[in-house]
N, C-alpha and C positions, 0 to 999 in steps of 0.2 A: 529537194525541199518540198514539203507539202504545200499545196495551194491554200491561199488565205480563204477562210470560210466566208461565203457570201452572206451579207447581212441585209436585213429588211430596212428599207427607207420609209419613213412615215412623216408626212406633213399634214397641216390642217388649214383648210380654206375657211377663214373667219368672216362672218357677216354680222349685221346688227342683232337680228333675232334668231337666226338659224336659217338653214337653206330651204326648208319646206315652206310653201306659201301659207300654210295654216299655222306656222309657228308663232307669229306675233299675237295670236289670239289665245295662246295657252298660258295658264298660270305659270309663273316663274320666268317668263320671257321678259326682256327689257320693257319697261312700262311706257316708253315713248321713243320717238326718233330723235330727241334732242341730243346733240353731240355730247359725249361723256368719255373723256380720255381714260378716266379711272376704270371704267367698264372694260375697255379694250385692253388695258394693261393687265387686268386680272385674268382675262381670257388667255393672253399670251404667256403669262406666268404659269397658268395651269398646264399649257402645252409644254412649257419648258420643264415643269416638274415631271412630266411624263417622258422626258428625254427625246421629244419629237425633233426631227431635223429642221422643219420650217414652219413658220406661220405665213400664210399666203394671202395677199390682199389684191382683189380685183379692182378695176376701175371702169366705170361705164360713163364715158364722157358725154355730157350734154343731154338736155331734154328739149325736144322741139317745142316751140311756142304754141303750135297748133295741136299738140298731143295731150291736152288736158282732159280729154274724155276719160272719165273713170279715175281721175287722179286722186280723188278723195278716198279711194279704196286701195291705193298702192302703198305698201309699207316701205320704210327706209331700208336701204341695202347696206350702205356704208356711210359713216358720218364724216370721214375725213379723206382728203386727197392722200393717196398712198405714200408718196415720198415724204410728206410732212409727218404722217403718222409713224412711219418706220424710224424716222430720225428721233422722235420722242420715245418710241418703244426701245430703241437701242440703249437709252440711258437708264432704263429700269429693268433690263434683262442682261444676262451674262453670256449665254451659250447658244440659244436657239437662233437659227437663221431667219431672216426677214426678207420676204420676196415681195417686191412692189411692181405693180403693172404700170408700164408707160407705153402709150400708143405712138408709134413712129409717124403717124400722119400729122400729129399736132406738136411736134417737137423738132429739135435740131440736134445733130450728133454732138456738137460742141457743148451746148448747154446741158444736154443729158450727161455727157461724159464727166463734166466737172461736178455735177450734183452727185452722181453715183460714186465718184472718187472720194468726195467728202464723206458720204454716208458709209463707205467701206472703212474709212479710217475712224470715224466716230464710233462705229459698232465693233471695231476690232476684227474686221474681216468676216462679217456675217450677212452681207447683202447679196440678194439675187435680183435679177431683172426679168420679169415676165414680159416677153416681147410680143406686142399685139399690133396688128395692122388692119383690124376691122374698121369699118366706117359706116356706122349706123346713121339713119336719117337725122336723128336728134343731134348727133355730133357734127354732122356736116352743116346743119342749119345754125348751130351754136357758134361755129367758127367761120361762118359765111363762105363755105366751100360750094361754089356754084357748079363746078364741073369735076365731080369726084373721079378719082382714078378707078380703073376696073380692078377686079379681084386679082388678076395676074400682075397688073402694074403696081398695086399696093405691096405685093410680096417682092417685086423687083426693087422698089424703093426701099423697103425694109432691109433687104439684103445689102444694099449699098450703105444704108444707115448704120448697120451693125459693123460692117467692115471699117467704116470711118471711125466709129466709136472705139473699136479695138486699136486702131492705129493711134488715136489720141491718147489712150491709156498707156500706149507704148512710147509716148513722147519722152519719157524719162526712164533711165535705169532704176532698178529697185533702190539702190543705195546712193542715188545722185546727190542727196542732201545730207549724207552722213559723214562727210569728210571736210567740213569747213576748216580752213587753216588761218587762224587769227594773225599769226606772225607774218605770213606771206601776203595776207589779204586776198587769198584765193578761196572763194566760197564753194565752187564746185568745178569739176572737170568738164570741159566743154564736150568731150567725147561721150558723156553720159546723156547728152541732149539729142533728140531725134525729131527734127521738124517734120510736120506732115504737109505734103504737097498733094492735094487731091483735086482732080478735075474730072468729075463724073457726070452722069446724066442728070442727077438730082441735086448733087451737092458739090460745092467748089470751095476749097479751103487751102490756105497757106498759113500755117500757124503752129504754135506749140501750146499744148494744154497747160493752163495756169493752175495746175494741181499735181501733187505728187502721185506716182503710180499707186493704184489701190493695193491694199495689203494682200488681197487674193490675186493680184495681177489684173484680172477682170472680174466683175460680178459674175456669179453663177447665172447662166442663161437658161431661163425657163420658157416654155412655149406650149400652146394648146391647140394648134391647128390640126384638123383631121381630114382635110381635103387632100387631093393629090399634091397640089403645090405646097400645102402646109406640111405634109409628110416629108417632102424633099427639103424644105426649109429646115425642119427639125433635124434631119440627118446631117445637114451642113453645120448647124449652129448649136442646137439645143443640148443642154447637159441634164435637164429635167424636162419631161413631157407630162403635162396634166392631160391625160387621155380620158376617153369616155367609152365604156363598153358595159353592156348588161350581161353578156354571156361569155363563158370561158373561151369558146372557140373564136368568137369575135375578137377577144382580147389577145389571144395567141397569134392570130393573123396580123393584127396591128403591130404587135411586138416584133414579130419576125420581119415584117415588111420594112419598118422604119430602121431597125438595126441592120438589115440587109442592104440598105441604101448608103450606109456610112462609108463603105470602103472607097467609093468613088471620090470622096472628099478627104481620103487619107486618115480617117478617124477609126479608133478602136471602139467596138460596140460597148465595151465596159465603161466608156466615158460618158454614157448616156443612161440616165435613170428613167425608165418608163413607169409612171405613177398614175394609174387610173383613179378617178374619183370613186369614193366609197361612202355611200349613205348607209345608215344603220339605226336600229332600235334595239336597245339592250334591256333585258329583264331577267329576273331570277328564274323565270320559266319562259318557254316560248309563247305561252298564252299572254303573259304579262307584257312581253315585248310587242306582240301583235296588237294588244289593246292600246299601247302607247302610240304606235304608228297609225292605228285606225282613228284615234282622237285627232291627229294632225290632218288626216284626209277628210274627216267629217267637218273640219273647220274651214276648208277651202271654199272660197266665195266664187260662184260661177255667174253672179248676176251682172257683173260689169264687163268691160272689154276682155276678151279671151285671146291670149297671145300664145301661139305655139312656135317657139324658136324664132321669134321675129315676125311671124305671120299672124295677122288678125283674122280669126275664124269666127268672130261673133255673129256673123250673118248666117251661119250654117246651123242646122239642128244639132243641139248638144249631144243628143243620143243617136245621131246619125253617123254614117261613115265619114272619114276624112276625104274631102273632094280632091280632085287632081288640081294642084296649085303649082305655079311656076317656082323654080328653085330660087331661093333668095340669094342676093349678092354676098351677104355675110352668113357665116356658119354653114357653108355648103356640105361639109362632112357630116355635121350633126343632123342636118335636114334629111340627108339620105338615110341615116340610121333611123330617124323618126318614121319616115314613110315606109321603110322596109318592115319595121315592127308593126305598123298599122295594117299593112297588107297581109303579113304573115299570120297575124292572130285575129284579123277581122275586128279591130277595136273601134269603138265609137270615139268621137272627139272627147267626150268626158273621160272614158277609160284611158285614152291616149295621154290626156293631160296628167292624170294621176300616175300612170305607169312610167311616162317618159319626161314630160315637161316639168313636172313638180320636182324631179331630181335631175333634170337636164341631161338625161340619157345615161346616167351612171348606175352602177350596180347597187342594189339595196339588199342588205342582209339583216334579217330580223330573227332574234333569238337570244340565247344565253351568252355570256362571255366566251364560253368554250365554242359555241356555234360560230361566233364572229371570228375567233382565232382560227378555227378550222378552215373557214372560207379564205381568209387571208393567206394561210399557209398553203392551201391548195393552189391558188393562183400563182403564188411566189415560186413554188417548187415545180410548177408545170410550165414555166416560161411564158406566163401571161402578164407578169408584172415584176418590177424590181422593188416595188413598194406601193404605197397608196397615198393619195391626197385625200384626207378625210373631209367629208362635207356633212358636218353634224346637222341633223334636221332641226334640232331645238337647242338654242344656247341660253344660258351656259350649261344646262344639265347634261346634254348629250356628250359634250367634251369631257366633263368631269367623270362621267360614268366610264367612258372609254379609257381615260388615263388611270382610273382607280381599279378597273375590273379587267379590261382586255390587255392593256400593256403588261401587267404582271404575268398573265397567262402566256403571252408571246415571249417574255423573258424566261419563263420556266422552260420553254421549249428550245431555248438557245437561238431564237430567231432575231431577237431585238436586243439592243444594247441595254446595259444597266447603268452605264456612265457614258458621257460624251467622249468622242475620240478627238484629241487635239483641241484647237480653239476656234478655227474658222469653219464656215459652212462647207468649204471644199474638204476640210479634214473630216467632218461628220459623214459626208457623202462618199468619201474615198475617191474624190475627183482630183486629177492632176492640176497643178498650178501652171498656167500658161507662162512661157518665157517671153521676154521682150522680143518681138518680131520686127526687125528693121530690114527694109529692103526686100521683104518677102512678098511674092505675088500671091494674093489671095485667090482661091478658086472662084472664078466668075460665076454669077448666077446664070443658069441655063435659060436664056430668054426664050428660046424656041420651045422648051418644055413648058414654061410659064404661059406662053401664048396658046399652046395646044390644049391646055386644060382649063382655060378661063371660061 
C-alpha cells in the first residue's frame, strides 16, 4: 500500500494590528486598541476560508506597575484573554482549530482541565493548548510572586502540570455518559470512572474531573520553547511546535534534534508538527512587496524604550554593536539566536531590532505569491518544517493576501488541502487521538537534565 502523501500544515498567529511594530501606524490597520470581537471574528473567518489548520492566540500575562516608561508608545497586542476569546470564536466558526495560550505558573491542572474540556465540546473538538511556563517580571509582580521558580524548575512544574491534566481528562471513558438506563435507574457504569490520586512535588489531588472527556481526548498540545529544556519538553509532550529560525540549516537542525529526542519518550516523530513562524510581504512584483515591508520598517519608533527579547538596551548607542549582556531567565533559546546573528553579521542594535526583534527571530519572505510558495515548499520538502505558523506583519491585509494569493498556489502544487479533513483539529493535522490511559506510569521529567541546563 502506498504511503499517505505528507500534507503541509498552516496556522496563523493573530494579533491586534499585525506582528510588525510599525503595523499600527499603517493605513488599513485597526484604528484603535479598543476591544472589538467582530474584528477578531472576521480575521479567523478569513483564516478558515483559506482552510488553515489553526488560529493561534498568545497571552502575555501582567504588566509591572513600575514599567510605565514609554507606555504611551506601546500598541495593543491582544484585546481578550485567550480562553474567553476562543470560546466566542468557536460559536462563529465551523472547522478551524483554535489554540489558546495558558501559562502553567498561574493556573492549576484541575481548573485548566475542566475549562479546556468544556471548550473542546463547545467547539466540536477544535481546541489546542499552547503550553507556556515563562515568568516575566510583569507577570510575577501582577500575581505577587516573590520567589519565582528557576527556568528548570518552571519546566519541571509544567511537566507535572501536564501529566495531571492528562490524567484528569482520562477521569471518564469516552462513552461514560452515553448509556443512561431510565428503567433500571442506572445512569452510568462505575467502571467508566477513573479517579485521579496524585501526590507530587507541586500538585496534590484526589478527585474526579467534573467534566466529560474532551471530544479529542485531550486538546492538541502546542509549545514554543527553544532552549535545551524546552526542546526536551517538546519531545515529551508537544504535538505542534511554534519554532523560530531565519535560515534553512538552522531550521533543519532544530527539526532533526527535537524529533530525534522523541524515541526516549516512546513517541513517533510523525505525531509532532514542527511549524516555524513565517513573516511575509506579498506583492504583484518583488519591488512592490519590498516597498510594503519597507513602509513597515520606516514606521518603527526608536525614540522610546528599546527592548530586545526582554532586554532593555535603551542605554546603549542605537547604531553601535550589541554589548555583552547576561542571558535572560526567559527566552533563553531565542536570546542565543539573537546574539549569534548579531555577532555573525556584525549588526548594530538598530539593524538587529529590524532583522530579528521586529519579527521575533522568524523567517521573513518578501516577494510574489510564487516566491512565497517556493520558500514554503523548499523548507517543507527539505525536512526543515512540517508547516508554518504565519505571523502576518500587517492585519487584516497580510492575512487576506496570503489566503487569496498564496494558498491557491500551494493547492495547485498539491501541497495544501482544498477542503478540511474530518471535523476535529486532530483530524486536520493527522494526529492520533489519545486513548484513556488508566494506571499508566507517565515518563517522569528528567530532573537531572533540567538542573544541568538551567
